[in-house]
N, C-alpha and C positions, 0 to 999 in steps of 0.2 A: 610436373615435378615428380621425380622418383621418390617413393616412400617405402620404408621397410616396416613391416608389422610382425611382431611376435604374438601369435595367437594360439589358443587351445582349441583343437579340432580333432574329432575322432579319437579321443583319449590320449592324444599326444600333443606336444608343443611343436609348432612349426613356424618357420620364418617365411614370410611372403614379401616379394618385391613386386609392387604393382599388380597384386593378385595372383602371381605365379609363385609356387613353392620353390624355395631355394634350399639346397642341401637335404639332409635326411631329417626325419621326424625325431624328436627328443622326448625322453620320458621325464627329464628334469627341466623345470622352467629356468633354473639358474644357467644351465648349459645353453639352452635355446636363446636366452637373452644375451649372453656373452657372444654367441655366434651372430645374432642379429645386429648387435652393436658393431662388431667387426665389419660386417657387410655395409652398414650405414657409414662407417668411417671411410671405408674404401671407396664408396660411391659418393661421399660427401653430401649426404642427404639426411632427412628426418627419420628417426626411429621411434615407433610407438610400441609400448608394451601393454598388452591387453590381459585382463583377468579371465578366469574361467567363464564368467558370465558375459564376456565381450566388452565390458567397460574398460576405458583407458586408465591404466595405473600411472603411466609415465610417458611423456613425450619429450624427446630431445633432438635438437637440430645440430647435426655435425657438419653442415654446409660451410660454417665459418672456419672450421679447423682445417688444417692442411691434411690431405689424405695420408693415412698411415700414422698420424700422431694421436696418441692415446690422451684424451682430454682429462681423464681423471678416473679413479677407481670408484665403482658403485657396488653396493651390497644388496643381494637379493636372497630371499629364502624360498625354498620350494614348498 
């Protein structure tokens, strides 16, 4: 099963799809999470947001939603 992870690595936020980096690194967690969510919605898969220490802050499954449908707004602070 494909999974998207938003992680903090090398002083930047990155989105990883099955261990491979997608897109560019971000300085803002908010921007990285939004991009990771868009990737997960497009792939209809699970999105996990990790904290700086690697712990999981949030996990959401977009597999049930139709691809391209925004399931709802979320709020994050950097």
